[in-house]
FINU-845355 format. One line per 8 residues: number of its first residue (from 1); their letters; for each residue x, y, z of N, C-alpha, C, O. Coordinates in steps of 0.05 Angstrom, whole numbers, padded with zeros to 5 digits. Example, Ala and Ser with C-alpha at 12.3 -4.5 7.8 and 13.67 -1.06 7.14 Angstrom:
2
1	AS	00264/-00114/00156/00246/-00090/00156/00264/-00066/00156/00285/-00066/00169; 00257/-00045/00142/00273/-00021/00143/00258/00001/00157/00268/00023/00161 $
//
This chain:
233
1	MTVTNAES	01792/02333/02136/01819/02328/02147/01829/02301/02137/01814/02281/02137; 01854/02300/02129/01866/02275/02119/01881/02261/02142/01897/02273/02156; 01874/02235/02146/01887/02220/02167/01912/02207/02156/01911/02194/02135; 01934/02210/02170/01959/02198/02161/01963/02172/02174/01951/02166/02195; 01981/02155/02163/01986/02128/02173/02016/02125/02177/02032/02129/02158; 02025/02118/02201/02053/02115/02207/02062/02087/02211/02082/02081/02223; 02046/02068/02199/02052/02040/02203/02078/02032/02191/02090/02011/02199; 02088/02047/02171/02113/02040/02158/02137/02046/02174/02160/02039/02166 $
9	DAPKTLTE	02135/02060/02197/02157/02067/02213/02171/02042/02223/02158/02022/02228; 02198/02043/02226/02213/02020/02235/02205/02014/02264/02199/02033/02280; 02205/01989/02272/02198/01982/02300/02218/01994/02320/02242/01994/02315; 02208/02004/02342/02225/02018/02361/02232/02001/02385/02250/02008/02400; 02219/01978/02388/02224/01960/02410/02225/01931/02400/02216/01925/02378; 02236/01914/02417/02238/01885/02410/02209/01873/02408/02204/01857/02391; 02192/01882/02426/02164/01872/02426/02151/01880/02399/02137/01863/02387; 02155/01905/02391/02143/01914/02366/02154/01897/02342/02140/01891/02324 $
17	SVYRRIRT	02180/01892/02343/02193/01877/02321/02181/01848/02319/02174/01839/02297; 02180/01834/02342/02170/01807/02341/02140/01806/02335/02130/01788/02321; 02125/01826/02344/02097/01829/02338/02093/01830/02308/02076/01817/02296; 02109/01847/02295/02106/01851/02266/02114/01825/02251/02101/01818/02231; 02134/01812/02260/02143/01787/02246/02122/01765/02248/02116/01752/02229; 02111/01761/02272/02091/01741/02275/02066/01749/02260/02053/01732/02247; 02059/01774/02261/02035/01783/02247/02037/01778/02217/02018/01769/02204; 02061/01784/02206/02066/01780/02177/02063/01750/02170/02052/01743/02150 $
25	DILWGRLA	02074/01733/02188/02073/01704/02183/02044/01694/02184/02037/01675/02170; 02028/01706/02201/02000/01698/02202/01985/01707/02177/01970/01692/02165; 01989/01732/02169/01975/01743/02146/01982/01728/02121/01965/01726/02103; 02007/01718/02119/02015/01704/02094/02014/01674/02097/02024/01660/02079; 02002/01664/02118/01997/01636/02120/02021/01619/02127/02019/01594/02127; 02043/01632/02134/02066/01616/02143/02061/01605/02171/02073/01584/02178; 02043/01618/02185/02031/01606/02209/02001/01601/02202/01986/01621/02202; 01994/01577/02197/01968/01571/02186/01945/01575/02206/01950/01573/02230 $
33	PGTPLKSD	01921/01580/02196/01898/01583/02214/01896/01559/02233/01897/01536/02224; 01891/01565/02258/01888/01543/02278/01914/01532/02290/01913/01516/02308; 01937/01541/02280/01962/01531/02290/01967/01539/02319/01966/01562/02326; 01973/01519/02336/01981/01526/02364/02007/01542/02364/02025/01536/02349; 02008/01562/02381/02032/01579/02383/02046/01573/02409/02041/01585/02430; 02064/01553/02408/02079/01544/02432/02102/01563/02438/02118/01570/02420; 02104/01570/02463/02124/01590/02471/02153/01582/02464/02168/01598/02453; 02160/01557/02470/02188/01548/02465/02195/01549/02436/02216/01559/02428 $
41	ALRQKYEV	02176/01540/02419/02181/01540/02390/02183/01568/02379/02200/01574/02362; 02166/01586/02389/02166/01614/02379/02191/01628/02389/02202/01644/02374; 02199/01624/02413/02223/01637/02424/02248/01629/02407/02265/01646/02402; 02249/01604/02398/02271/01595/02382/02269/01606/02354/02289/01615/02342; 02245/01606/02342/02241/01615/02315/02247/01645/02312/02260/01653/02293; 02237/01660/02331/02239/01690/02328/02262/01701/02345/02267/01725/02346; 02277/01683/02359/02300/01691/02375/02293/01714/02394/02304/01736/02393; 02273/01709/02412/02263/01729/02430/02257/01716/02457/02252/01692/02459 $
49	GISPLREA	02258/01733/02478/02251/01723/02504/02221/01720/02509/02205/01729/02492; 02214/01709/02531/02186/01703/02537/02169/01728/02541/02146/01729/02533; 02181/01749/02554/02165/01773/02560/02156/01788/02535/02133/01793/02531; 02175/01795/02517/02166/01808/02492/02148/01791/02475/02131/01800/02461; 02153/01764/02476/02137/01746/02460/02108/01746/02469/02089/01748/02453; 02104/01745/02496/02077/01745/02507/02063/01772/02502/02039/01773/02496; 02078/01793/02503/02066/01820/02497/02057/01821/02468/02036/01831/02462; 02074/01810/02450/02067/01810/02422/02042/01793/02417/02024/01801/02402 $
57	LSRLASER	02040/01770/02429/02017/01752/02425/01992/01764/02437/01970/01761/02426; 01994/01778/02459/01971/01791/02471/01961/01813/02452/01937/01817/02449; 01979/01828/02440/01971/01849/02421/01957/01836/02397/01937/01847/02387; 01968/01814/02387/01955/01801/02364/01928/01789/02372/01910/01788/02355; 01925/01781/02397/01899/01772/02406/01879/01794/02406/01855/01790/02400; 01888/01819/02413/01869/01842/02413/01860/01848/02385/01839/01861/02381; 01876/01840/02364/01868/01845/02337/01853/01821/02325/01846/01821/02301; 01849/01801/02341/01834/01776/02332/01850/01760/02311/01838/01744/02297 $
65	LVISSCQR	01876/01764/02310/01892/01747/02293/01902/01723/02308/01910/01703/02296; 01901/01725/02334/01909/01703/02352/01887/01700/02372/01874/01719/02381; 01882/01675/02380/01862/01668/02400/01876/01658/02425/01894/01642/02423; 01867/01666/02448/01879/01657/02473/01858/01644/02490/01835/01653/02493; 01866/01621/02503/01848/01608/02522/01866/01598/02545/01889/01591/02541; 01854/01597/02569/01869/01589/02593/01880/01561/02590/01903/01556/02599; 01865/01543/02579/01873/01515/02577/01892/01509/02554/01910/01493/02556; 01887/01523/02531/01902/01516/02507/01923/01536/02499/01938/01531/02479 $
73	GFRVAPID	01926/01558/02513/01946/01578/02506/01938/01593/02481/01914/01597/02476; 01958/01602/02466/01952/01618/02442/01951/01600/02417/01965/01580/02416; 01935/01608/02398/01935/01595/02371/01926/01615/02350/01913/01635/02357; 01934/01610/02326/01926/01628/02304/01896/01626/02300/01885/01604/02300; 01883/01649/02296/01854/01649/02293/01846/01633/02268/01859/01635/02247; 01825/01617/02270/01816/01601/02248/01802/01619/02227/01795/01642/02232; 01798/01608/02203/01783/01621/02182/01760/01602/02175/01764/01579/02166; 01735/01611/02179/01712/01595/02172/01691/01612/02159/01695/01636/02156 $
81	RESICDIS	01669/01600/02152/01648/01614/02137/01637/01638/02153/01633/01660/02143; 01633/01633/02179/01622/01654/02196/01641/01679/02197/01632/01701/02195; 01667/01673/02201/01686/01696/02203/01689/01710/02176/01691/01735/02176; 01688/01696/02154/01690/01709/02128/01667/01728/02124/01671/01751/02115; 01643/01719/02130/01619/01736/02126/01619/01759/02146/01613/01782/02138; 01627/01754/02171/01627/01775/02191/01647/01797/02184/01641/01821/02185; 01672/01789/02176/01692/01808/02169/01684/01825/02145/01687/01849/02145; 01673/01811/02124/01665/01825/02100/01643/01845/02105/01644/01868/02095 $
89	QTRLVIEK	01623/01837/02120/01600/01855/02125/01608/01878/02143/01598/01901/02140; 01626/01873/02163/01635/01895/02180/01652/01915/02165/01651/01939/02170; 01669/01905/02146/01684/01923/02129/01666/01942/02115/01671/01966/02113; 01644/01932/02105/01625/01949/02090/01613/01970/02108/01610/01993/02100; 01605/01963/02132/01594/01982/02151/01613/02005/02155/01605/02028/02154; 01638/01999/02161/01658/02019/02167/01665/02035/02143/01665/02060/02144; 01671/02022/02121/01682/02036/02098/01661/02051/02081/01668/02070/02068; 01636/02042/02082/01615/02057/02069/01612/02085/02082/01609/02105/02068 $
97	AAITKSIE	01613/02085/02108/01612/02110/02123/01636/02127/02118/01634/02151/02114; 01660/02114/02117/01685/02129/02114/01688/02140/02086/01698/02163/02083; 01680/02125/02066/01684/02135/02039/01663/02157/02033/01669/02176/02018; 01640/02155/02045/01619/02176/02042/01630/02202/02053/01628/02223/02040; 01641/02201/02077/01651/02225/02090/01675/02236/02075/01679/02261/02073; 01692/02218/02064/01715/02227/02049/01707/02242/02024/01719/02262/02017; 01687/02231/02010/01678/02245/01986/01666/02272/01992/01669/02291/01977; 01652/02273/02015/01640/02299/02022/01660/02320/02031/01657/02343/02025 $
105	DGDVEWET	01681/02311/02045/01700/02330/02057/01727/02331/02045/01743/02349/02050; 01734/02311/02029/01761/02309/02018/01768/02332/01999/01750/02342/01984; 01793/02341/02000/01801/02364/01984/01818/02354/01960/01820/02330/01956; 01830/02372/01946/01847/02365/01923/01871/02348/01931/01879/02330/01917; 01882/02354/01954/01904/02338/01965/01896/02309/01968/01911/02291/01962; 01872/02305/01978/01862/02277/01982/01858/02264/01955/01866/02241/01951; 01846/02278/01936/01842/02267/01909/01869/02259/01897/01872/02237/01885; 01890/02276/01900/01916/02270/01890/01928/02245/01903/01940/02229/01889 $
113	KVVAAHHA	01923/02242/01929/01933/02218/01943/01920/02193/01933/01933/02173/01929; 01894/02194/01928/01879/02171/01918/01889/02164/01890/01894/02140/01884; 01892/02184/01872/01901/02179/01845/01929/02167/01845/01935/02148/01830; 01947/02177/01862/01974/02167/01864/01975/02138/01874/01990/02122/01863; 01958/02132/01894/01957/02105/01904/01947/02085/01883/01957/02063/01881; 01926/02094/01869/01916/02077/01847/01936/02073/01825/01939/02050/01815; 01950/02094/01818/01971/02091/01797/01993/02072/01806/02001/02055/01790; 02002/02074/01831/02023/02056/01841/02013/02027/01840/02028/02009/01833 $
121	LSRVPIPN	01988/02023/01848/01977/01996/01848/01975/01985/01819/01981/01962/01814; 01967/02002/01800/01964/01993/01773/01990/01986/01759/01991/01972/01739; 02012/01996/01770/02039/01990/01759/02051/01964/01769/02072/01956/01759; 02037/01952/01788/02047/01926/01799/02030/01904/01788/02006/01904/01793; 02041/01884/01774/02025/01862/01763/02011/01847/01785/02022/01842/01807; 01986/01839/01780/01972/01822/01799/01985/01795/01799/01986/01782/01778; 01995/01785/01822/02009/01760/01823/01990/01736/01821/01967/01738/01827; 02002/01713/01813/01986/01689/01812/01996/01668/01831/01988/01644/01830 $
129	SPGEEAET	02013/01676/01849/02024/01658/01870/02035/01674/01893/02041/01697/01890; 02037/01661/01916/02048/01676/01939/02078/01681/01936/02090/01669/01919; 02088/01699/01952/02117/01706/01950/02121/01735/01952/02103/01751/01959; 02145/01744/01945/02153/01772/01948/02136/01790/01930/02128/01812/01939; 02131/01782/01906/02114/01798/01888/02086/01801/01898/02074/01823/01896; 02075/01780/01910/02048/01782/01921/02048/01801/01945/02028/01816/01948; 02068/01800/01961/02069/01818/01985/02072/01847/01976/02060/01865/01988; 02088/01852/01955/02090/01879/01944/02063/01889/01934/02055/01912/01939 $
137	WTRHHRAY	02049/01872/01919/02023/01880/01908/02004/01886/01931/01988/01905/01930; 02004/01870/01952/01986/01874/01974/01991/01900/01989/01973/01913/01998; 02017/01908/01991/02023/01933/02004/02011/01956/01988/01999/01975/02000; 02013/01955/01962/02000/01976/01945/01970/01974/01946/01956/01995/01946; 01959/01950/01947/01931/01946/01949/01920/01958/01974/01899/01972/01974; 01933/01953/01996/01924/01964/02022/01926/01995/02022/01908/02008/02031; 01948/02005/02010/01951/02034/02010/01929/02047/01994/01919/02069/02001; 01920/02035/01972/01899/02046/01956/01872/02046/01971/01858/02066/01972 $
145	HMALISAC	01866/02024/01983/01841/02022/01998/01840/02042/02021/01819/02054/02027; 01862/02045/02035/01863/02064/02057/01863/02093/02047/01851/02110/02060; 01875/02098/02024/01874/02126/02013/01845/02134/02006/01838/02157/02010; 01829/02115/01997/01802/02121/01989/01786/02133/02012/01768/02149/02008; 01792/02124/02037/01776/02133/02060/01792/02152/02078/01783/02158/02100; 01815/02161/02069/01833/02175/02087/01825/02204/02093/01837/02217/02110; 01803/02213/02080/01793/02240/02087/01768/02238/02104/01753/02258/02106; 01764/02215/02116/01739/02212/02132/01740/02228/02159/01719/02233/02171 $
153	GSQWQMHI	01764/02235/02167/01767/02251/02192/01765/02234/02217/01764/02246/02239; 01765/02208/02215/01762/02190/02239/01786/02172/02241/01790/02154/02224; 01802/02175/02262/01824/02157/02267/01814/02129/02273/01827/02109/02265; 01791/02127/02287/01780/02100/02293/01771/02085/02268/01776/02061/02266; 01758/02099/02250/01749/02086/02226/01773/02076/02210/01773/02055/02198; 01794/02093/02209/01818/02085/02194/01831/02061/02208/01840/02042/02194; 01833/02061/02234/01845/02039/02249/01830/02013/02245/01842/01992/02238; 01804/02014/02248/01787/01990/02245/01788/01980/02216/01789/01956/02211 $
161	AGLLFDQA	01787/01999/02197/01788/01991/02169/01814/01977/02162/01815/01957/02147; 01836/01986/02174/01862/01974/02170/01863/01945/02181/01873/01927/02168; 01852/01942/02205/01851/01915/02218/01834/01896/02201/01842/01873/02197; 01811/01906/02191/01794/01888/02176/01805/01882/02148/01801/01860/02138; 01820/01901/02137/01834/01895/02111/01853/01872/02115/01853/01853/02099; 01869/01873/02136/01888/01851/02141/01874/01825/02147/01883/01804/02138; 01852/01826/02161/01836/01801/02166/01827/01790/02139/01829/01765/02135; 01817/01807/02122/01807/01797/02096/01829/01787/02078/01825/01768/02062 $
169	ERFRIIRE	01853/01798/02081/01876/01788/02065/01882/01759/02072/01893/01744/02056; 01875/01750/02096/01879/01722/02104/01862/01703/02088/01868/01679/02087; 01841/01713/02075/01824/01696/02058/01841/01682/02036/01834/01661/02026; 01864/01695/02029/01881/01684/02009/01890/01656/02016/01895/01639/01999; 01894/01651/02042/01904/01626/02051/01887/01603/02041/01897/01582/02033; 01860/01607/02043/01842/01585/02035/01837/01586/02005/01833/01566/01992; 01838/01610/01993/01833/01612/01964/01854/01597/01948/01848/01586/01927; 01879/01598/01958/01901/01586/01943/01899/01555/01942/01912/01542/01926 $
177	KELSYHED	01882/01544/01960/01879/01515/01959/01864/01506/01934/01870/01484/01923; 01846/01522/01924/01829/01514/01902/01831/01533/01878/01825/01525/01856; 01838/01558/01883/01837/01578/01862/01863/01593/01860/01880/01592/01878; 01867/01607/01838/01891/01623/01835/01889/01647/01854/01868/01653/01865; 01912/01661/01857/01913/01684/01875/01891/01704/01869/01877/01714/01886; 01889/01711/01843/01867/01728/01835/01852/01714/01812/01865/01709/01791; 01827/01708/01815/01813/01690/01798/01805/01703/01772/01798/01727/01771; 01806/01687/01751/01800/01697/01724/01771/01708/01723/01765/01726/01707 $
185	KRTTVKEH	01753/01696/01739/01725/01705/01738/01721/01733/01749/01701/01745/01744; 01741/01743/01764/01738/01769/01775/01752/01790/01758/01771/01784/01743; 01743/01814/01760/01755/01836/01745/01766/01856/01766/01755/01878/01769; 01787/01848/01780/01797/01864/01802/01806/01892/01793/01800/01912/01806; 01819/01893/01770/01829/01919/01760/01805/01938/01755/01805/01961/01761; 01784/01926/01743/01760/01942/01737/01747/01952/01762/01737/01974/01764; 01746/01934/01782/01733/01942/01808/01748/01965/01821/01735/01983/01832; 01774/01965/01820/01790/01987/01831/01785/02013/01815/01784/02034/01827 $
193	QQKLDAVL	01784/02010/01789/01779/02034/01772/01752/02046/01777/01749/02070/01777; 01732/02029/01782/01705/02039/01787/01704/02056/01813/01690/02076/01814; 01718/02047/01833/01719/02063/01858/01733/02089/01853/01724/02110/01863; 01755/02089/01838/01769/02114/01833/01751/02133/01817/01750/02157/01824; 01738/02123/01797/01721/02141/01781/01698/02153/01797/01692/02177/01795; 01687/02137/01815/01665/02147/01832/01674/02168/01851/01661/02188/01855; 01698/02164/01862/01709/02183/01881/01715/02210/01867/01708/02231/01877; 01728/02208/01844/01735/02233/01830/01710/02248/01819/01711/02272/01816 $
201	DRNVTAAV	01689/02233/01814/01664/02245/01806/01648/02255/01830/01627/02268/01827; 01658/02250/01854/01644/02257/01879/01615/02244/01879/01596/02257/01887; 01614/02219/01871/01589/02205/01869/01587/02184/01891/01598/02162/01888; 01575/02191/01913/01574/02174/01936/01560/02148/01930/01569/02126/01937; 01537/02149/01916/01522/02125/01910/01539/02106/01893/01539/02082/01899; 01552/02116/01873/01569/02098/01856/01593/02087/01872/01600/02064/01868; 01604/02103/01889/01627/02093/01905/01619/02071/01924/01633/02051/01927; 01596/02075/01938/01586/02054/01956/01579/02029/01941/01584/02007/01950 $
209	TALEAHYN	01566/02032/01918/01559/02009/01902/01584/01993/01893/01584/01969/01894; 01604/02008/01884/01629/01995/01876/01643/01981/01899/01654/01959/01896; 01642/01994/01922/01654/01982/01946/01640/01956/01953/01653/01936/01959; 01614/01956/01953/01598/01932/01959/01604/01910/01940/01608/01887/01948; 01605/01916/01914/01610/01896/01894/01638/01883/01898/01642/01859/01895; 01658/01900/01904/01685/01891/01907/01688/01872/01931/01700/01851/01929; 01677/01880/01954/01680/01864/01978/01662/01839/01977/01670/01818/01988; 01639/01841/01965/01622/01817/01963/01634/01797/01945/01632/01773/01949 $
217	ATMNVALA	01648/01806/01924/01662/01787/01906/01684/01773/01921/01687/01749/01918; 01699/01788/01936/01721/01775/01952/01709/01755/01972/01720/01733/01974; 01687/01762/01985/01675/01744/02004/01665/01718/01990/01669/01696/02000; 01652/01721/01967/01641/01698/01953/01662/01679/01943/01659/01655/01943; 01685/01690/01934/01707/01674/01925/01718/01658/01948/01724/01634/01946; 01721/01671/01971/01732/01657/01995/01713/01635/02004/01721/01613/02012; 01687/01641/02004/01667/01621/02012/01667/01597/01993/01665/01574/02001; 01670/01603/01967/01671/01581/01947/01696/01563/01952/01694/01539/01948 $
225	ALGPEEEE	01718/01576/01960/01742/01560/01965/01739/01541/01988/01753/01521/01990; 01722/01549/02007/01717/01531/02030/01700/01507/02022/01700/01487/02037; 01687/01508/02000/01670/01486/01991/01641/01490/02000/01635/01509/02015; 01623/01472/01992/01595/01475/01999/01591/01473/02029/01604/01458/02043; 01572/01489/02039/01565/01489/02067/01552/01462/02075/01534/01452/02061; 01562/01450/02096/01551/01425/02105/01523/01428/02116/01518/01446/02132; 01506/01410/02109/01479/01411/02118/01477/01397/02145/01489/01376/02150; 01460/01408/02163/01456/01396/02189/01437/01372/02187/01417/01374/02172 $
233	N	01443/01351/02201/01425/01328/02201/01401/01332/02218/01384/01315/02220 $
//
């Protein structure tokens, strides 16, 4: 069974609209990790009342993009070594199972969807700086990764994989401090092609290996951008 995604639908409520706007600003670093989210400033920035704003922030907190505490209110979730490793390893747990099931159960329609998503991604140049082109590339990047696992038959796996993809995209915020958007040392295009080839060959072992290599490379680049781990005294 192929799982569909309706995330591209236009927002139907004010809460949904402000949720998406804040979420986008978090993912693209316009609201930096650790930034306090003050109600008055947010209401003015997003031109929204307190009730839909708090609903939006609560929803973002459930996705771990925002952290809430009784004393300090809301703030953007930080990015640190622990979270980078945790997100990367959890992605692998979910997506290895999902891609395995997709290869086993996916039909020709699924294969066509994967090929189309890969083709669309390949037609968009990999950007070297943030901006509209980077956001366009990321939309295609996300669509391809989700297409690969879309025949898994699990709405939960798809939902969690989508959340973790967005969490991992935040790694860009720290990578840009020291490295280009996509580093010369990486072969991102090749990594995407390897996953496509493995899927079309119905080779679970090769697909899982390619997935591990791709996500571990992303994790290692993000960790390198944070700098060397501090030693405890």
